C-alpha positions in Angstrom: 0.0 0.0 0.0 1.2 3.4 -0.9 0.6 6.8 0.6 1.4 10.5 -0.3 1.6 13.2 2.3 1.1 16.9 1.2 3.6 18.9 3.3 4.2 21.9 1.2 2.1 24.6 2.8 3.4 27.7 4.5 1.3 27.4 7.6 0.6 31.1 7.7 -2.1 30.8 10.3 0.4 29.3 12.7 2.9 32.1 12.5 5.2 33.0 14.1 5.7 29.3 14.9 6.2 28.5 11.2 8.4 31.4 10.3 11.5 29.2 10.6 10.1 25.7 10.7 7.6 24.1 8.2 4.3 23.2 9.9 4.8 19.4 9.5 7.9 19.6 11.6 6.2 21.4 14.5 6.3 19.1 17.6 3.2 17.6 19.1 4.4 16.1 22.3 8.0 15.1 21.6 7.7 14.4 17.9 7.0 16.4 14.8 3.5 16.1 13.4 4.8 14.5 10.2 6.7 11.8 12.2 3.5 10.9 14.0 1.8 10.5 10.7 4.6 8.4 9.2 4.8 6.1 12.2 1.0 5.5 12.0 1.2 4.8 8.3 3.9 2.3 8.9 1.9 0.5 11.7 -1.0 0.3 9.2 1.1 -1.4 6.6 2.2 1.6 4.4 5.9 1.4 3.7 6.2 3.3 0.5 5.6 7.0 1.2 5.9 10.0 -1.0 6.2 13.5 0.7 5.2 16.5 -1.5 7.2 19.4 -0.1 7.3 23.1 -0.8 7.9 25.7 1.9 11.2 24.9 3.7 11.1 21.4 2.1 14.8 21.0 2.5 14.3 20.8 6.3 11.8 18.0 5.9 14.1 16.0 3.6 17.0 16.5 6.1 15.0 15.2 9.0 13.4 12.1 7.3 16.0 11.3 4.7 15.2 8.2 2.8 12.9 7.0 5.6 15.2 4.1 6.7 15.5 5.4 10.2 11.7 5.2 10.4 11.5 1.8 8.7 9.8 3.1 5.6 10.8 4.1 2.1 10.4 7.9 1.5 10.6 9.7 -1.8 10.1 13.4 -2.4 8.8 16.0 -4.8 9.1 19.7 -4.5 6.7 22.3 -5.8 8.3 25.5 -7.0 4.9 27.3 -6.8 1.9 26.3 -4.6 -0.1 23.6 -6.4 -3.0 23.2 -4.0 -4.1 20.0 -2.3 -4.2 17.8 -5.5 -1.8 19.4 -8.0 1.3 18.1 -6.2 0.3 14.5 -7.1 1.3 15.2 -10.7 4.9 15.7 -9.6 5.2 12.0 -8.4 7.2 10.0 -10.8 6.0 6.5 -11.6 2.8 7.0 -9.6 1.5 3.7 -11.1 -2.0 2.3 -11.5 -2.7 1.2 -7.9 -4.8 3.3 -5.6 -2.8 5.8 -3.4 -3.8 7.2 0.0 -3.3 10.9 0.1 -3.5 13.1 3.2 -2.6 16.6 4.4 0.6 16.8 6.5 -1.3 18.5 9.4 -3.9 15.8 10.2 -3.8 13.7 13.3 -6.4 10.9 13.7 -7.0 7.5 15.3 -8.7 6.2 12.2 -7.2 3.2 10.6 -5.5 4.1 7.3 -5.4 0.4 6.4 -9.2 0.2 6.8 -9.7 3.4 4.7 -7.6 1.9 1.9 -9.3 -1.5 2.1 -12.7 0.1 2.0 -11.7 1.8 -1.3 -10.4 -1.5 -2.8 -13.8 -3.2 -2.2 -15.4 -1.1 -4.9 -12.6 0.6 -6.6 -14.3 3.9 -7.2 -12.5 6.8 -8.8 -12.1 8.5 -5.4 -12.9 7.7 -1.7 -13.2 10.8 0.4 -12.9 10.7 4.2 -15.4 12.8 6.1 -15.8 14.1 9.6 -18.9 15.6 11.2 -18.9 19.3 11.8 -21.6 21.5 13.5 -22.2 25.2 13.3 -24.1 26.9 16.1 -26.3 29.7 14.8 -26.4 32.5 17.4 -29.8 33.8 16.2 -33.3 32.6 15.9 -34.0 31.3 12.4 -37.4 32.5 10.9 -39.5 30.0 8.9 -41.2 32.0 6.3 -44.5 31.3 4.6 -44.8 33.7 1.7 -44.8 37.2 3.4 -45.8 35.6 6.7 -44.0 33.8 9.5 -44.7 30.2 10.1 -42.5 29.8 13.1 -39.0 30.3 14.5 -36.2 27.9 15.3 -34.2 29.3 18.2 -30.5 29.2 17.8 -30.3 25.9 15.8 -27.2 23.7 15.4 -26.5 22.8 11.8 -24.7 19.6 11.2 -22.5 18.8 8.1 -20.0 16.3 6.9 -16.7 18.0 5.9 -13.7 16.7 4.0 -11.2 15.3 6.5 -8.1 15.9 4.4 -7.6 12.2 3.7 -8.6 10.5 0.4 -7.8 7.4 -1.7 -7.3 8.1 -5.4 -7.6 5.6 -8.2 -6.0 6.0 -11.6 -9.1 7.6 -13.0 -8.9 10.4 -10.4 -5.2 11.0 -10.8 -5.5 11.2 -14.6 -7.9 14.2 -14.2 -5.4 16.3 -12.2 -3.8 18.8 -14.6 0.0 19.1 -14.9 1.9 22.1 -13.4 -1.0 24.2 -12.2 -2.8 24.7 -8.9 -5.6 22.3 -8.4 -7.5 21.5 -5.2 -8.9 18.3 -4.0 -12.3 20.0 -3.9 -11.9 20.8 -7.7 -11.2 17.1 -8.3 -14.3 16.0 -6.3 -16.4 18.4 -8.2 -15.0 17.4 -11.6 -15.5 13.7 -10.9 -19.0 14.1 -9.7 -19.9 16.3 -12.7 -18.6 13.6 -15.0 -20.6 10.8 -13.4 -17.6 9.1 -11.8 -18.0 7.2 -8.6 -17.0 9.1 -5.6 -17.5 7.3 -2.2 -17.3 8.6 1.3 -15.6 7.0 4.3 -16.8 8.5 7.6 -14.3 9.0 10.3 -15.8 8.6 13.8 -12.6 8.3 15.7 -10.5 11.2 17.0 -9.5 13.6 14.2 -7.9 17.0 14.3 -6.7 19.5 11.7 -3.8 21.4 13.1 -4.3 24.6 11.2 -4.8 27.2 13.9 -2.9 28.1 17.1 -5.8 26.8 19.3 -5.9 23.5 17.4 -2.1 23.1 17.8 -2.5 23.7 21.5 -5.4 21.3 21.7 -3.3 18.6 20.0 -0.4 19.1 22.4 -2.7 19.0 25.4 -4.4 15.8 24.2 -1.1 14.1 23.6 0.2 15.1 27.0 -2.9 13.7 28.7 -2.8 10.4 26.8 
């Protein structure tokens, strides 16, 4: 099983922490975020890992090397300009025809990467998208209109959605649709596949999941690991 980690972002929302260190190398507990991800991938049976770098990518390559110290095989690509959350996959040489698990380099979760991959293999869709539940609390009463009248009011409702968890499994059909050398987001790929009648499945993550994109999320991740 193969995996690709997108680790090229600048982490601007975490500045000044990321002014001298790329976000994937920020420590959570006593290890960098990216090391925690790689160790989990290895435990789940992923030994061939591609890391797509960008901002301060040389620091990531210097830390992980060829992956032998972490008992995996690591290869790298480097984007000279930001290519989004799907575009960097076109820089992978010999990407092959087998499905590949792709994830952002700032995601921590207790979900099984092996189970996500195996779920994709059962039906071999173009794309499997991992989702997590998200709720938005509206701080106002919502009016239920009936023409020019009011039929009722819902007081401060909580709206619940499924959002993209930053983890997906791509088959060759999905990879082929990613353009070369231009920014392209995973959301663009999902939209294009759906608009063209390709099969896109979801894999709900009910386990612990956190996207370390904001200072408060980074602090939460450190607190959770310290309490574990």
